[in-house]
C-alpha positions as CSV (number, residue, x, y, z in Angstrom):
1,M,-15.7,3.6,1.6
2,I,-12.3,2.1,1.0
3,K,-11.7,-1.1,-0.9
4,Y,-8.4,-2.7,-1.7
5,M,-8.1,-3.7,-5.4
6,G,-4.6,-5.0,-5.7
7,T,-1.0,-4.0,-6.4
8,K,0.8,-2.7,-9.5
9,K,4.6,-2.6,-10.2
10,T,6.2,0.6,-11.3
11,D,8.9,0.9,-13.9
12,D,11.5,1.5,-11.2
13,G,10.6,-1.6,-9.3
14,G,8.3,0.0,-6.7
15,V,4.9,-1.2,-5.7
16,L,1.7,0.8,-5.9
17,Y,-1.3,-0.2,-3.8
18,I,-4.6,0.3,-5.7
19,F,-7.7,1.3,-3.8
20,L,-11.2,2.4,-4.5
21,I,-11.8,5.4,-2.3
22,N,-15.4,6.8,-2.4
23,G,-15.8,5.3,-5.9
24,L,-12.5,6.8,-7.3
25,Q,-9.4,4.6,-8.1
26,K,-6.3,5.7,-6.2
27,E,-2.8,4.4,-6.6
28,V,-0.9,4.8,-3.3
29,R,2.8,4.3,-2.7
30,E,3.8,2.4,0.5
31,S,5.3,5.6,1.9
32,A,2.1,7.6,1.4
33,L,-0.3,5.2,3.1
34,K,-0.4,7.5,6.2
35,Q,-1.8,10.2,4.0
36,Y,-4.9,8.2,3.3
37,P,-6.7,7.2,6.5
38,G,-8.1,3.7,6.5
39,C,-6.1,2.4,3.6
40,Y,-3.6,0.5,5.7
41,E,-6.4,-1.1,7.6
42,A,-8.0,-2.2,4.3
43,L,-4.9,-4.1,3.2
44,P,-4.9,-7.9,3.4
45,A,-2.6,-9.6,5.9
46,A,-0.1,-10.6,3.2
47,A,0.3,-7.0,2.0
48,K,0.7,-5.8,5.7
49,A,3.4,-8.6,6.2
50,R,5.3,-7.4,3.1
51,I,5.2,-3.8,4.4
52,L,6.5,-4.9,7.8
53,A,9.3,-6.9,6.2
54,N,10.3,-3.9,4.1
55,R,10.3,-1.6,7.2
56,A,12.4,-4.1,9.1
57,W,14.9,-4.4,6.2
58,M,15.1,-0.6,5.9
59,S,15.8,-0.2,9.6
60,K,18.9,-2.4,9.3
61,L,20.5,-0.1,6.8
């Protein structure tokens, strides 16, 4: 079971996505979402849109 709980800002300005995965709380960086199957799908539409915007911005660099 995977449940999205929210986000948390890091000291360096990054964003951690907080999930409950099988009853344990996990803080996952955007770049590590692929390592946790099902986490990206559990994100709300607003978070997915923010990730897509970040990826589009990074591709322009």
